[in-house]
Phi, psi and omega in degrees: 000159173258145179297307179201186186291333180295309180296323176299318180296322180292323177294317177300319179302325177301326182275359180245017184293338179298344179270353179307133178090346177272165181280089188246144164239130179263130187236120178267141175274116178294146001257324189294335180286340188289316176301323179293311182300324182299317178292320176300313179303318182293318182293323183272356182055052184232157178295154177241135173212174171262155170246121185256123183228133174237125178285143172261109183261145178299128185308319181270359183210069192301328181293342175270112186272137175255006180166187179210157176232156173224186185288172180062024178074019178286130178220129180237122181245145172260097188301328182295316179291323178300319180291312182294328181276354178069034182280132174272161176307324180291326178295315176300314183296323185289314178296319180296318181297320179297313187289323183292327177295321176292320178300314182291328174297314178296320180302313180292322182289318185287321187269341178060037177097348179284150179286148173296137179288129179294139176257004186300118179061026179244169176271116177266122178257103187266122190239139171225164184278353174173155183229128179259281180273334177088006182298310181294321179296320176298321177297318179299318178298319180293322175298313181302317180294319179296334180276001172107002179301132181278334181211143182235126178243125174267132183223131185205153177291324184217137180195134181290149185302325180294327180284326175304314180297319179296321183293334183294345176291333184243346183246151175284332183209141178234125181240122176222130182296312179244141177230065181293144177281329178251085181263098181280317180202144182300319185297340180289348182262006181236137171286321179237112180239042182301142181296137176267125178262175182296330176297321179298316181295317180298316182298318183292320181289328178290322177298311178296318180298331181290340183241028178296146178290138179243122179282128185228160174240128189245122175287126177226090186070235179262016183238149172247128183249134179280147176212170176234115189248131176226120180235100174300152186301328185266005188289138173238354177224137182241128184260123179264124180267128182247105187281166180269181181299138176081001181246191181199185178295349180267008178309120183296327182290317178294322181294325178296314178295319181299322176296317177302315181295322180292327178291343176267005176090014182262144175279158177219148169229120170250126185218164178267126181287332180234154172274162183311319182293339177267345189290339177272352179273102184297330180296325182280325180300328183249018178270089183299323180299316177298312181298318176295322179297318178296322179293327176294317181293320177295319179300316180299317177300313183300322180294334177276322186283323176233079183293167179060028173246132170286148186247133172235160177241137171239109185251140176240138175054230182296339176297330177298320178298316179296318179297319178289325175298312180294323177296335180279355180293145178302130178076016184293321180054045178279132182290321181193156179230140173231133180248126176248114179054039190273171172243068179300336180300335184284354174279347175059224183294344178299334183305325184287346178263358179287130177251347183283137175307128193235128175249121177256120179249124184223140177289138181301332180269355180268068193299317179296317180291325177299318177295321178296323179289324176297316179298316181295320181303320180297340183269343183284139179250356181269173173302129179205162179210146174252122175248125179255124181264110184305137175075002184266140172268193187295325185263359179056047181272346186285149186304129176085344186286326179288327173303319177296320179296316181297320178294316182297314179297314183301315181295319182296313181286322182298324180295327181274335177293331185285352183262018188307317184291347185269004180078192181302143178295145167274104188293342183260000000 
């Protein structure tokens, strides 16, 4: 059994980890599906929205659906039922007009003026708190497809196996935590199955909407760099992710850590240090001075675009050297630096000028990089710590190791975020 919809959503998210890093939109079926979808969206670092579907019922037999409608004028009809029920075009139009009015009311109520999240060329993860027959979910899949979704995934905590098979006719993938053969009622699989009202849906969507990712373009000299910026309403510290060689703002490991930081109320910026034409130039990939200069320019842009935010750096591999180099610039006022599997040694003599509290995280099995970090730590004059993650290699791919990195980084940055009212940190 599930404790409640929140716990069910977290368990469901564990079964959807393979979608991390993909272009995903999570869609909750109102009302009960939205609390579950909210947890899935948080875990996948994806936008959350509702998918609104209204069944079109035969007038003299309303429980028999002859079609469904969705937003943007989407209409799906079962021509066979329309014909067998003897429905005329005006009958169809009358039922549709009534249901569309209700659909539009709900859309306005739930989103509170926010735009619907586009599904064009994205993976739509359609979530409900449980599925019995699958009729509504099938309609939702068809609506998502009609709205441009490139791929549709049905996700639910509980669904009988025969319904899973039916849903595969409309979905590319069906994920259910539990698949009991005798599903009498969805509520029997929850300890707390309290009814979700419209106010609950509005609150959850508003909470998720306030932290939606914003795609930005950042001027860095004569170059424009793409980035993804998220600033939760309560954030006082914003962490800039500096990726390593051969990576980008789409790094699944950095995105995983960024999600953990946002759940702790911290802002994040993931951006590309190099434009596509530069990524094959190995000289630029390992030009720490150039990368640090761009990071300084991005930081200057960020201070203007999101004022009154303390700035932290999270660097991976060569990105850690660039982060420390930039943090050593006079007047940088960086609140904290975290290095994951980094090469701080590449910052050279600049290490002695770093004033930001610095956390070095290295895998216990990454022996060569560990020695380089120990040597670099000896050059640091700021507050610093070296954390060794047992059993972890350079990429922290071993089970549980990346979660350890995320927790260490979250705690390091959060401790500096709490000092907001005291002005710039005294690094000594």
